[in-house]
N, C-alpha and C positions, 0 to 999 in steps of 0.2 A: 248570582245573576250575571256578574261580570265574567266569571269563568265560563259559564254556559255560552254567553254571547261571543266570547273570543274563540271558543272551540268550534261552535257550530256555524257561526256566520262570519266572524271577523269584523263585523260592523255593529255599532250600537249608537243610540241617541244619548247625548249628555245634557241633562237639565240641572237646575240648581247649582250651576258652576261658578256663580259669583261675578261673571262678566255681564254688565247691564245690557238689557235688550236694546236700549236706546243707542249704546255705543256700537253694538253689532249692526244695528240698522243704519247708523250714520256712515259706517265703513262701506256698506253696500251702496248707499245713496251717492256718496262721493265717487265711488268706483264707476257707477253709471254715468256720472257727470264727466269723468275723464274719457270714457269710451265713446261718449257722444261728440267729442271734439273732432274737428276735421283731421284727416290723416297727417297732413303736414305738421300739425301741432303735436300729435302723438309721436311722430317720428323724431322729434327733438330729443327724445330719450331712447333712441333706437338701440336695441341689443346688438352687440358685436363681440367677437372673440376678444378684441383688445380691451373691452369694458368688463372683462371677466364674466361674460355671458349674462350680464345684468341689464335689465331695461325692457323696453317695449318691443314686442314682436307682432307683426301684422298677421292677418288671417292667412293660413296656409303654410306658415313657416315651421310650425310644430308637426313632427311626425311621431306616431305611435305604431310600433311593430311595422315600420316601413310604409305606413299609409298616412296620407295627409289628413290632419285634423281641421275641423271647421271652427276655429276659435282664435281670438287674439288675447294677448296677455302681457302683464308686466312680471318679470321674474326677479326675485330678490334672494339674497343669501346673507347669512350672518357675515358681518364685515370682520376682517382680521388683519393683523399687522403683516406687512410684506415679509415673505420668507418664513413665516411661522410654520407652515406645513410643507416646506421644501419644494421640490420639483412638482409634486402632485398638486399642491395647493395653488401653484402659480397660475394655473388655468382659470381659477375663480377669483384671483386677486382683483380688488377694485372696490369702488364705493357704489352702493345702490343708487340707481338713477330714479329720482322722484320727480314727478311733473311739478311745474310751478303753478299750473292751473289744474284743479282747484288749489287755491293757495295754502289752505290749512292741511292738505293731504298728508304731507310728510310727518308733521307733528302728531296727527291722529294715528297714523299707522305705527309710529314708534311706540306709542302708548299701547296700542292693540297687540303688537308683537310681544311686548313685555308680559302682558296679561296672559297671552296664549302660551308663552314659555312656562309661566308659573302653573297654569292649569294643566299643561301636558305633564309636568313633573308630578303633580298630584295624582293624575289618572294613572301614570306609570307605577306609582307607589301602590295604588289599588290593584293594579294588574299583578304586581309582584306578590301581594298578599293572596290574590286569587290563585296564583300558581303554587301557593304553599310556602313561599319564602318570607323573609322579613320585608318591611316596606322598602328597604334600601338596596336590594340586589342590583338594581339598574343604575347605580351611581358610581362614584370613584372613577377607576380607569376606563370604565365602559361609557358612562354617561354623566360624569362629574362636570364636564365642560361641553355641554351639548351643542352640536351644530344645529342650524335650522335653515329651512328653505321655505320661501313663500311664493305661491303663484296666484296672481290676481287675474282672474280669467273672465273673459266676456264671450258669451255664446249668442250670435245673432239668431233671431227668430227665423225659422225657415218655413214653417207651416206645411211641411211635406214629410213623408216617411223616409227613414233610412239615411238621412244626412247625419254622419257621425261627428258630433261635436268633439269628442275625445274617444279614441279607440280603446278596446278592452285591455286592461293592464292591472298589475298589482303595484302598490307603492313600494319604494325601495328603502325606506327608512324604518323608524320605530312606530310612530303614531302619526296620524293625520287628523287635523281638526278642520271640518268643512263648515263654512258659514255661507249658506246659499239663500237666494231669493225665496221668500215665503210663498209666492203665488204661482210658481212654475215647477212642475215635477219633471226632472230630466235625468237625474242620477239613477243608474240601474246597477244592481248588485247580483252576481251569479250565486244562486243557492246550491246546497249540496246535491239537489236533484238535477242541477244543470240548467235551471230556468232563470231567466232574468227577472228580478223583482225590483219594482220602483221604490226608491227611498223618498217617500213623501215628506216634504218639509214640515217641521213642527216649529212654529215661531218661537224664537228665543233659545232654541236648542242648537248644539253643534252635532253633526254626525261625526263620529270618531271611527277610524278603521286602523287595522293593524298592517304594518309593512313587513317587507322581507327580512329586515334585520331582527325584528322581534320574533319572527318565526324561527330564525336561527338560534337566537339567545334562549328561547324556551324549549330548545331541542325538538322543534317541529310540533310541539303540542298545540300551539296557537297558529292559526292559518292566516296568511295574507291572501285576501280574496280578490278575484277578478271583478273589476267594475268598469263601467263606461258611461258616457254622457250622450244622450240624444235629446236635443231640444226641439220637440215637434210643435211647440207653442209659436204663435206668430210674434211673440214678445221677446225682446232682448233679455237675456238672463246673465246675471253675474254670480260668481262663486269665488270666495276667498279661501284658498286651501293653505293651511299652515302645517308644515311637515317638521315634526320634532325628531331629532336624529341622535345617534351616538356621538361621542367625541369624534372629530374628523379623522384622527389618526388611530382610532381604536381597531384592534384586531378582533373582529366579531366572530365568536366561536360559541357553541352552546355553553351556558354557564354551568359550572360543576354541580351546583345545588340541583339544577333541573335535570342534569344527566343522571344524578343519583335517584331523584324522585321519579323520573320517567325513563328508566333504562330501556324498556322494551318497546318504546313507541315506534311503531312501524314506519312512521313518516320521518323519523330522525335521520334516516340515510340521506335525505335530500339536503340536509344542512351541511354546508361546507364553510371553511374559514375564509374570511374576506376582510380586507382593510376597507372600512367604510368609505373613506375619502377617494380611494382608487375606484371603487364601485360607482360612486356618485359622478366623478369626472368622466368615467367611461360612458355612463348613461347620458350625461349632458352632451358630450361630443357626438354621440350617436344620434341623439334627438335632433341636434342642430347641424348635422353634417352638411345640409344644403344652405347654411346661413350665408356663405360667401356670395351665392347667387343673388341674394337680396340686398347686398350692401350697396 
């Protein structure tokens, strides 16, 4: 089932994952509380290049494919020692900026991030088996010391057509775990026929999707799928997206075992070597090219 989902859609629901529904719900409730605060309050943890591109960004700061997105967010990255990743890593050096209000937010999110990291590792082991490898192909030098990114996103209710909350894109890491509000359908996934299909929320589930790095590692067998967000509901929607990544300094190349298993895959030509950290920093700086205007 996992193999079919990863080949044909690149998206699937995850249930029975061991993270309690009450924790998933609490994370969303607290996030709603933060986004309800006045702008001045939210701007206390404003994202800046000096802060390692970590913190709060107001509506309109984020761009996807050159177009302005209609959402606000808090961006977080795995914290690491200064100098650990040399020049490339310098761009993202810093501590995550957590709001003081709601008070328990940081503690809750620290616990949540740890659980999402463990869950992602388990899902990746399942994907490794689905591809015909051992459970541990995606560990060691490639994902033994995984980097992670988390975007805590708020989409204002607009109650009109065609206001794009987040433009069409593929994710650029390995796996994404999406924890979205249960009562609003806004995430859309492009299927093989080229149609946009709504990813209807299932309470207590994560939506998991494949990113560009996993497409490369699997020698193009598994697809990173285009998706976008359009919140036509009049209600404010939150989504917590946890991105599980390779080691920051990993040279991402199709793994030998999957090159042997899938030598004739016609899509494998699109796979090219890339250092994950360079790829990420490039994306971050492109996305926030206009950040200076907002400081």
